[in-house]
N, C-alpha and C positions, 0 to 999 in steps of 0.2 A: 504492500500499500503506499500511497504518498500521502504524507500526512506535514500540517501545516500547524505550527504553535506560534499562538501570537502572545509576546510577553516582552517587554521593556527590557529587560535585563537579562541574556542569556546565560548569563555565567552564575545565576542564583541556583542552591542546590536544587529546588524541585524543579526548575526547567533542565538542569542537567541530569537530573536522575531520570527523567521522563525521556529524553533525549536518548541515554544509553539503553532504556527499556527499550523503545522503540526500535533503534538499531540492533538490539539482541535478539529481536523476534523478527528480523529480516525486512525491516521498513525502512522506506527513506524519509527524514523529517527537516524540515526546513524550520529555521526560527527567526522571526521576523518582529521590529519593533513595531507595535501596534500603533503607535502615533505617525510613524512614516509611511504606514498606506494610507492611500488615498482612492476617491471612488470616482466614478463615471455612473452615475445614475438616470438611467434611460431606459426608455420604453424596448422591452422585447431581448435587450442584451446589456444587462446590468455588469460592471465590470469593476474590478479592485486593481490598484495597480501599484507598484511597488519601485523606485528608481527607474522610472520610465517602462518600465516591462509589466505584461499583462499577468496577472496570478491567476493561470488556469492548469486544470490537470489535479488537483487535489482530491482524495477520498475522503478526507476528514479534517476536521479545524479542531484544535484544541486550544481553546481561551483561558489564558492567564492574564485577568483582565484587574489592573490594581483599581482600589478604590478611587483616588484621584483623578483617574480617566474612564470613569465609568460611562459615560455620555457620550465620548467620542467610541471608546472600546466596544460598545454593546452595538453602536452603529457599523462598525466595520464587520463583526459576527453578523450582523443582520444583513450586509450585503452578500455575505458569502452564502447566507442563506437562500436571498434572492437570488443566487447564481446556481441554487441546487446543492451546494454542499453540506453536508450531514456536518453537525456540531455537537462537541461532548454535551457541552451547556448550552443551551439557546438563549438569543437575544433576550428574550422577553424574561425568561427564569433568571438570569442574570440581573436584570435591572430590578425584578420583583425582590431578590434576594438583599439586595445592595440597601433598598428602602427599607430603614429599619421599622418606620412606623407603619409600613403598608406591609411588611412582612409580620409584623405581630399581631395586625389586623387578619389577616387571610389565617394566622395560625390559630387566632382566639375562635374564628369561624368552624374551624376545623376541631375544635376541642381539644387543642393540643395545650398541657400546662404550660405556664407562663406566670412568671412574676406579676403580682397586682402593677398594671403600669397606668399612668395618665398622663396627657398632652392638652396643652393649653396654647393659646396664642398670646394672652393678655396677663399681665401679672398682678391685677386685680382679684385675679382668679385661684391666685398661688395657696391661699388658705383651704379654699375647695380642694384644689389638688391634692394639698398635704392631706387632708381630712381623708381623700379617696384611698389613696395609698395607705395610710394609718401607719401608726407607730415612729419609733425613731431607733438608728438611723434610717436615712433613704439614700438611693443611688441617683446622681442625676447625671444623664448622659446627652452629648452632642449627637444631633442625628445623624452626624459626617464623621463622625470618630472612628479608629481603628486602631486594634491591637492593643485596646487599654488607653489610649489616648483620648483625652476629652470625657474622662470617667470621673466623676467626685463623688464621696463619702461624706455625706452631710449629718455629723454626728447629733444635732439638735435641729429642733422647727427653726429657731433663729437664723442659725448658720445656713440651713437649706433655703429660705426665703433670699438671705444675702446672696448665695451662689445662684439663684433663678432668676434675681433681679438683676445680678451682674450680666449673668450670659445674654438676658432679654434685652439690656441694655446696649450690648453688642450687636444686637439683631440677627442672634443666631438660636435655632429652634432646638429644644431639648425633651426629653423623657423624663420623667420621674418614676422610680420603680421602689420595692418594697426591697430591701436588703436581708438576704437569705441568710439571716446568722448562722444557722445549723449546718450550713456547707463550709464554713471554716476558712475560707479564702481559698476553697478550692473549686475546680470545678472537671466535668468529663469532656473530652474532644473526640467526637465518633467519625471515622469515616465510611462514608455510603457510597458505595458503586454501586449503579444498576439495582438499586433497592434492597441491597443487603450491607450491614455494616460488617466491615472486612479487619478494621482496627481501632482500639480504642486506647487512651492513656486518660490518666488522672494528672492534671496539672495544680500546683500549688503555689500560691503567691509568696513572693519573697518576706522577710521577715517585718511585720508591720504594713504589708501591703494587701489588700482585699482583693487586690485584681492578679488573676493567676497566670497572665499572657507570659509566655514563654519571653517573648522581646524584652519584657519586663523585670526579666530577672528572676522569673519562676523556675520549679522544675518539676518535670516529668516522673512517671512511675506508671509501671504495668496495672492495669486493673480489671477484677471481674465483672461485667455489667449484667445488671438483672433482665429478664424478659423484657419489662415494663420500659424501662431505657432503652432497650434495642427497638422495641417497636416504635417509641416515640421519635426516635432518630429518622428511622424510615418514614415514617408518615409527615415527619417535619421536610425530609427533601422532596417528598412526593409533590407536598404543598406547594412549594416552590417552584415544583417541575425541573428540579435539577438531577441531574443521572450521578453527578459526580459533587460531592459536599462534604466540608466539616461541619458537624452540628456540634454545638456547646450546649451542654446542660447543667444544672446545679440540682444536688440532692435536696431536695427541703422537706420538710415535714409531712405534705403533702402530695409528694410525689416527685418525679423529675418535672424540673419547668426549663424549656429552651431560653438560652437565654439570645442566640445566634445562630444564623445559617449560612455557612460563606461557600461562596462558589467556588474560590479559588483557594481552598485549603493548602498551609505548608506541608510540605513533606518530612522536613529532615526531623522535626520534633519525634513524629509519631513512627517513622522509619526506626529512628535509634533507641527509641524507647520499647519497641515492640517486636525489633527484628524484623518485622513482616514487611515484604517487596509491594509497598502499594503503588509506585508507579508501575510494574508488571502488571498487576492487576486493574490499572486504567488501560492501559495500551491494550491489553486484552479485552478488555469490554469495546473498546473502539472497534478491534478485531470483529466481535461477533454482531456489532451494531450498526457499524457505517455503511448506509446505503444512499448512492449519488438522489439527491431528491428527495430523499426521507426526513422530513422537517415539519413541524407543525406549524410553523412561523414562516415558510415560504409564501410570499405575497401578502402576508398580513402584518398589520401594524404592532 
C-alpha cells in the first residue's frame, strides 16, 4: 500500500514508529507537513498539492493533526476524502473530538460517564455555574488547552470566581468541572483501535500536581482495566466517530468518567509502559480497512 501521514514534525517518536511499522509490513509511506499542503478546490476533480506536485495515488491517509492547526488540518483531510482517499480518522470526527464542549455534549447524550460540567458566557452567571458543579475545589479548563496547559485547580469558591473572571476578561472560553478527588491525581489512558482497547496505562501526576499528563512530569505504569472502563472507552471513541483514539478516564466513586478523547494520541508513553506495539496495530488496521472511496464524509460537510 501507499500511505500518506500528515504530520508537522516527522521526527517525533509517534511518527517515526508509524513509519517503521508501515515499512516493516511492506508499505510505502510519505510524511508531509500538513501546513505545506495546499488545495485546488474545483468541481469534479478536487486536488491536493505539495511543492508543485499533485498528491495522487495514495491508498490511505494517517492524519496526525496537532490541536493548534485543527482547522487547516481537518480541511486537508477533508480534501483527501473528497478525492476518495480513505482516512484512518475522518475530518468530521477529528473536529468533533477537538471541540471540548461539543465532545462532552455528544458523550453526555450517549449516556457516557462524565464529571459534572458547566459552561457559560457571562461572568454574572458564575455563582450559578459553581452551584451546578458543586463542592470545592473545582477544575477550570480553557476550551483550547492541550496537554494540561490551561487547566487550573481552584481550591475555594473565591479563587474559582477570580480565575473565571480573569479568563473571561481575556475573552477566552472555559469549562468548569467537578474535581474527582478520589482519582488521586491519576487517570487511565486507553488506546482504542477499530473498536477495541489494545493498550492501557495509568498516569500519575507529579508531586503536588493534580494533572497526570506525562508532558508535565507525570509517571506511567501498567494497569488492569475493568470491563466497564473498557466499554466506556470503546463507546466514547465510537461516539466521536474515531477509528483510532486515546481515551482518558478517571476512576470516580460513581464509575469511570471520560475526561478527553484524543484523535492523535501519543505512542511513546503507552508503548514504553506496556511493551505493546501500538504503531503496528494501527498499520494493521489500515491494511484491513483502507478501501478507495470508503469514506462517510466524501462529498459531505
